One Martini backbone bead per residue (centre of mass of N, CA, C, O) as a GRO file, in nm:
protein
  243
    1UNK     BB    1  -1.203   2.264   0.842
    2UNK     BB    2  -1.049   2.159   0.588
    3UNK     BB    3  -0.773   2.339   0.687
    4UNK     BB    4  -0.654   2.178   0.903
    5UNK     BB    5  -0.397   2.133   1.106
    6UNK     BB    6  -0.139   1.890   1.098
    7UNK     BB    7   0.003   1.738   1.358
    8UNK     BB    8   0.181   1.526   1.544
    9UNK     BB    9  -0.061   1.400   1.693
   10UNK     BB   10  -0.222   1.323   1.441
   11UNK     BB   11  -0.004   1.134   1.329
   12UNK     BB   12   0.008   0.943   1.568
   13UNK     BB   13  -0.284   0.846   1.560
   14UNK     BB   14  -0.268   0.731   1.276
   15UNK     BB   15  -0.038   0.538   1.325
   16UNK     BB   16  -0.185   0.375   1.570
   17UNK     BB   17  -0.433   0.280   1.384
   18UNK     BB   18  -0.234   0.087   1.284
   19UNK     BB   19  -0.107  -0.220   1.296
   20UNK     BB   20   0.190  -0.147   1.215
   21UNK     BB   21   0.225   0.076   1.419
   22UNK     BB   22   0.194  -0.090   1.675
   23UNK     BB   23   0.418  -0.287   1.615
   24UNK     BB   24   0.651  -0.079   1.621
   25UNK     BB   25   0.606   0.006   1.915
   26UNK     BB   26   0.635  -0.281   2.046
   27UNK     BB   27   0.911  -0.336   1.922
   28UNK     BB   28   1.053  -0.120   2.079
   29UNK     BB   29   0.998  -0.237   2.356
   30UNK     BB   30   1.133  -0.513   2.309
   31UNK     BB   31   1.436  -0.400   2.239
   32UNK     BB   32   1.474  -0.224   2.475
   33UNK     BB   33   1.446  -0.446   2.680
   34UNK     BB   34   1.689  -0.610   2.583
   35UNK     BB   35   1.911  -0.388   2.625
   36UNK     BB   36   1.848  -0.328   2.923
   37UNK     BB   37   1.898  -0.608   3.031
   38UNK     BB   38   2.198  -0.616   2.945
   39UNK     BB   39   2.284  -0.363   3.114
   40UNK     BB   40   2.136  -0.453   3.413
   41UNK     BB   41   2.195  -0.750   3.507
   42UNK     BB   42   2.461  -0.672   3.696
   43UNK     BB   43   2.361  -0.400   3.840
   44UNK     BB   44   2.017  -0.445   3.813
   45UNK     BB   45   1.830  -0.715   3.846
   46UNK     BB   46   1.544  -0.599   3.893
   47UNK     BB   47   1.538  -0.426   3.637
   48UNK     BB   48   1.606  -0.646   3.437
   49UNK     BB   49   1.349  -0.811   3.488
   50UNK     BB   50   1.150  -0.606   3.383
   51UNK     BB   51   1.264  -0.587   3.090
   52UNK     BB   52   1.219  -0.890   3.028
   53UNK     BB   53   0.913  -0.878   3.056
   54UNK     BB   54   0.869  -0.675   2.834
   55UNK     BB   55   0.987  -0.833   2.603
   56UNK     BB   56   0.802  -1.089   2.621
   57UNK     BB   57   0.527  -0.941   2.608
   58UNK     BB   58   0.574  -0.803   2.337
   59UNK     BB   59   0.618  -1.055   2.162
   60UNK     BB   60   0.334  -1.173   2.216
   61UNK     BB   61   0.166  -0.929   2.125
   62UNK     BB   62   0.267  -0.919   1.828
   63UNK     BB   63   0.145  -1.196   1.756
   64UNK     BB   64  -0.150  -1.109   1.804
   65UNK     BB   65  -0.158  -0.866   1.601
   66UNK     BB   66  -0.087  -1.078   1.348
   67UNK     BB   67  -0.354  -1.183   1.294
   68UNK     BB   68  -0.397  -1.284   0.961
   69UNK     BB   69  -0.137  -1.187   0.799
   70UNK     BB   70  -0.097  -1.416   0.582
   71UNK     BB   71  -0.309  -1.283   0.375
   72UNK     BB   72  -0.152  -1.040   0.260
   73UNK     BB   73   0.030  -1.179   0.054
   74UNK     BB   74  -0.190  -1.302  -0.117
   75UNK     BB   75  -0.336  -1.031  -0.183
   76UNK     BB   76  -0.096  -0.898  -0.321
   77UNK     BB   77  -0.078  -1.103  -0.556
   78UNK     BB   78  -0.376  -1.060  -0.653
   79UNK     BB   79  -0.359  -0.720  -0.693
   80UNK     BB   80  -0.078  -0.690  -0.813
   81UNK     BB   81   0.112  -0.509  -1.048
   82UNK     BB   82   0.377  -0.592  -1.253
   83UNK     BB   83   0.633  -0.495  -1.479
   84UNK     BB   84   0.765  -0.790  -1.460
   85UNK     BB   85   0.892  -1.111  -1.425
   86UNK     BB   86   1.110  -1.054  -1.218
   87UNK     BB   87   0.943  -0.910  -1.002
   88UNK     BB   88   0.725  -1.122  -0.983
   89UNK     BB   89   0.900  -1.355  -0.884
   90UNK     BB   90   1.002  -1.212  -0.628
   91UNK     BB   91   0.723  -1.157  -0.505
   92UNK     BB   92   0.635  -1.451  -0.475
   93UNK     BB   93   0.865  -1.535  -0.284
   94UNK     BB   94   0.827  -1.324  -0.064
   95UNK     BB   95   0.523  -1.383  -0.003
   96UNK     BB   96   0.561  -1.679   0.068
   97UNK     BB   97   0.749  -1.630   0.309
   98UNK     BB   98   0.542  -1.456   0.466
   99UNK     BB   99   0.319  -1.663   0.495
  100UNK     BB  100   0.484  -1.868   0.651
  101UNK     BB  101   0.564  -1.689   0.880
  102UNK     BB  102   0.270  -1.614   0.989
  103UNK     BB  103   0.144  -1.891   1.019
  104UNK     BB  104   0.362  -2.004   1.230
  105UNK     BB  105   0.328  -1.767   1.426
  106UNK     BB  106   0.052  -1.854   1.527
  107UNK     BB  107   0.140  -2.121   1.645
  108UNK     BB  108   0.336  -2.005   1.842
  109UNK     BB  109   0.138  -1.839   2.006
  110UNK     BB  110  -0.052  -2.079   2.097
  111UNK     BB  111   0.181  -2.234   2.239
  112UNK     BB  112   0.290  -2.009   2.441
  113UNK     BB  113  -0.009  -1.971   2.580
  114UNK     BB  114  -0.135  -2.287   2.592
  115UNK     BB  115  -0.344  -2.385   2.368
  116UNK     BB  116  -0.117  -2.536   2.267
  117UNK     BB  117   0.137  -2.732   2.236
  118UNK     BB  118   0.444  -2.629   2.352
  119UNK     BB  119   0.616  -2.828   2.167
  120UNK     BB  120   0.559  -2.661   1.896
  121UNK     BB  121   0.721  -2.396   1.912
  122UNK     BB  122   1.007  -2.457   1.799
  123UNK     BB  123   0.921  -2.552   1.517
  124UNK     BB  124   0.743  -2.312   1.430
  125UNK     BB  125   0.968  -2.099   1.467
  126UNK     BB  126   1.152  -2.214   1.254
  127UNK     BB  127   0.953  -2.187   1.008
  128UNK     BB  128   0.902  -1.884   1.042
  129UNK     BB  129   1.196  -1.789   1.009
  130UNK     BB  130   1.252  -1.912   0.737
  131UNK     BB  131   1.030  -1.760   0.582
  132UNK     BB  132   1.134  -1.479   0.658
  133UNK     BB  133   1.416  -1.494   0.534
  134UNK     BB  134   1.331  -1.573   0.251
  135UNK     BB  135   1.153  -1.325   0.190
  136UNK     BB  136   1.370  -1.099   0.242
  137UNK     BB  137   1.565  -1.162   0.021
  138UNK     BB  138   1.360  -1.100  -0.219
  139UNK     BB  139   1.288  -0.818  -0.133
  140UNK     BB  140   1.566  -0.691  -0.158
  141UNK     BB  141   1.599  -0.754  -0.457
  142UNK     BB  142   1.357  -0.587  -0.557
  143UNK     BB  143   1.448  -0.314  -0.439
  144UNK     BB  144   1.722  -0.302  -0.595
  145UNK     BB  145   1.595  -0.284  -0.873
  146UNK     BB  146   1.425  -0.021  -0.823
  147UNK     BB  147   1.674   0.154  -0.759
  148UNK     BB  148   1.822   0.115  -1.026
  149UNK     BB  149   1.591   0.227  -1.203
  150UNK     BB  150   1.569   0.502  -1.063
  151UNK     BB  151   1.854   0.601  -1.137
  152UNK     BB  152   1.820   0.587  -1.438
  153UNK     BB  153   1.576   0.778  -1.458
  154UNK     BB  154   1.710   1.023  -1.325
  155UNK     BB  155   1.921   1.067  -1.543
  156UNK     BB  156   1.721   1.121  -1.771
  157UNK     BB  157   1.578   1.364  -1.634
  158UNK     BB  158   1.834   1.539  -1.615
  159UNK     BB  159   1.883   1.554  -1.916
  160UNK     BB  160   1.620   1.693  -1.978
  161UNK     BB  161   1.670   1.951  -1.810
  162UNK     BB  162   1.917   2.040  -1.965
  163UNK     BB  163   1.775   2.064  -2.236
  164UNK     BB  164   1.564   2.279  -2.145
  165UNK     BB  165   1.775   2.490  -2.064
  166UNK     BB  166   1.893   2.524  -2.354
  167UNK     BB  167   1.624   2.586  -2.509
  168UNK     BB  168   1.499   2.765  -2.231
  169UNK     BB  169   1.662   2.979  -2.028
  170UNK     BB  170   1.408   3.191  -1.966
  171UNK     BB  171   1.224   2.915  -1.856
  172UNK     BB  172   1.241   2.755  -1.548
  173UNK     BB  173   0.897   2.733  -1.510
  174UNK     BB  174   0.800   2.518  -1.673
  175UNK     BB  175   0.603   2.249  -1.701
  176UNK     BB  176   0.830   2.042  -1.774
  177UNK     BB  177   1.014   2.121  -1.538
  178UNK     BB  178   0.823   2.054  -1.306
  179UNK     BB  179   0.781   1.759  -1.374
  180UNK     BB  180   1.080   1.671  -1.359
  181UNK     BB  181   1.131   1.760  -1.062
  182UNK     BB  182   0.903   1.590  -0.942
  183UNK     BB  183   1.015   1.321  -1.035
  184UNK     BB  184   1.278   1.332  -0.870
  185UNK     BB  185   1.145   1.343  -0.593
  186UNK     BB  186   0.997   1.077  -0.620
  187UNK     BB  187   1.248   0.899  -0.658
  188UNK     BB  188   1.388   0.967  -0.396
  189UNK     BB  189   1.169   0.870  -0.202
  190UNK     BB  190   1.157   0.582  -0.308
  191UNK     BB  191   1.453   0.521  -0.227
  192UNK     BB  192   1.428   0.573   0.078
  193UNK     BB  193   1.210   0.353   0.124
  194UNK     BB  194   1.381   0.112   0.016
  195UNK     BB  195   1.614   0.144   0.212
  196UNK     BB  196   1.439   0.096   0.460
  197UNK     BB  197   1.347  -0.187   0.375
  198UNK     BB  198   1.627  -0.314   0.365
  199UNK     BB  199   1.708  -0.258   0.655
  200UNK     BB  200   1.473  -0.416   0.783
  201UNK     BB  201   1.530  -0.687   0.651
  202UNK     BB  202   1.823  -0.726   0.746
  203UNK     BB  203   1.751  -0.717   1.046
  204UNK     BB  204   1.542  -0.951   1.046
  205UNK     BB  205   1.734  -1.166   0.930
  206UNK     BB  206   1.905  -1.186   1.177
  207UNK     BB  207   1.676  -1.278   1.367
  208UNK     BB  208   1.611  -1.535   1.207
  209UNK     BB  209   1.885  -1.674   1.226
  210UNK     BB  210   1.863  -1.724   1.530
  211UNK     BB  211   1.629  -1.952   1.483
  212UNK     BB  212   1.785  -2.132   1.266
  213UNK     BB  213   2.119  -2.037   1.302
  214UNK     BB  214   2.287  -2.007   1.563
  215UNK     BB  215   2.521  -1.758   1.679
  216UNK     BB  216   2.730  -1.545   1.848
  217UNK     BB  217   2.638  -1.296   1.685
  218UNK     BB  218   2.315  -1.322   1.639
  219UNK     BB  219   2.268  -1.406   1.959
  220UNK     BB  220   2.335  -1.143   2.059
  221UNK     BB  221   2.169  -0.903   2.228
  222UNK     BB  222   2.289  -0.660   2.076
  223UNK     BB  223   2.227  -0.750   1.789
  224UNK     BB  224   1.918  -0.788   1.830
  225UNK     BB  225   1.850  -0.506   1.940
  226UNK     BB  226   1.952  -0.337   1.706
  227UNK     BB  227   1.788  -0.478   1.481
  228UNK     BB  228   1.510  -0.420   1.597
  229UNK     BB  229   1.534  -0.107   1.590
  230UNK     BB  230   1.589  -0.070   1.297
  231UNK     BB  231   1.327  -0.198   1.202
  232UNK     BB  232   1.130  -0.021   1.353
  233UNK     BB  233   1.233   0.271   1.257
  234UNK     BB  234   1.199   0.218   0.962
  235UNK     BB  235   0.892   0.171   0.988
  236UNK     BB  236   0.820   0.443   1.101
  237UNK     BB  237   0.905   0.610   0.858
  238UNK     BB  238   0.725   0.466   0.640
  239UNK     BB  239   0.440   0.508   0.818
  240UNK     BB  240   0.449   0.799   0.839
  241UNK     BB  241   0.262   1.062   0.805
  242UNK     BB  242   0.375   1.245   0.513
  243UNK     BB  243   0.638   1.084   0.393
   0.00000   0.00000   0.00000
């Protein structure tokens, strides 16, 4: 029993058991709905209306799923150890933005469902989006620093591998060689995950700008739909079990 094979369904169940996993699934529904509404609104208005309802309902549902999420950023700051002051400073700013984002997102949710005064929704949505965009900028900066440092470390590890090959060409499977190659694999995976994080943050930043300072480009349904799916699918990849 201990060696049972874990298949795709097992991974999907594990993925959907996480709050973030459900969020990415419903986010996919939301932005597929937006894109399909754009596609069908002039061809099949009745179908377009259904997709618009899917988009709106998914957006409200995601806000409900995120209840209490503003505490995550605070807890992250409280528990995480950072390698230096630069990363620590960026993490503080990124998590502060996230806390503002989720706190006002809760107010937006209660306003839009009618529990609070609906007039609060536009202002709370603005503050939420501002905090979101603010946090994502610093999160991307922190990820960029880690990617740069990872590339530098990978070059050093490659130099070490070449040195080991010169010193002991007849033993390519030595313990040191295995450790060095494993470290390179680890650095590459970390880089992929951070690139996914940057892609998701950049896509969500576009969506946040639409709420803070709308313009014809960021406010176009195609821009928002594609950005939402990029963010959702980057999150799928990062959260998928076994990746």
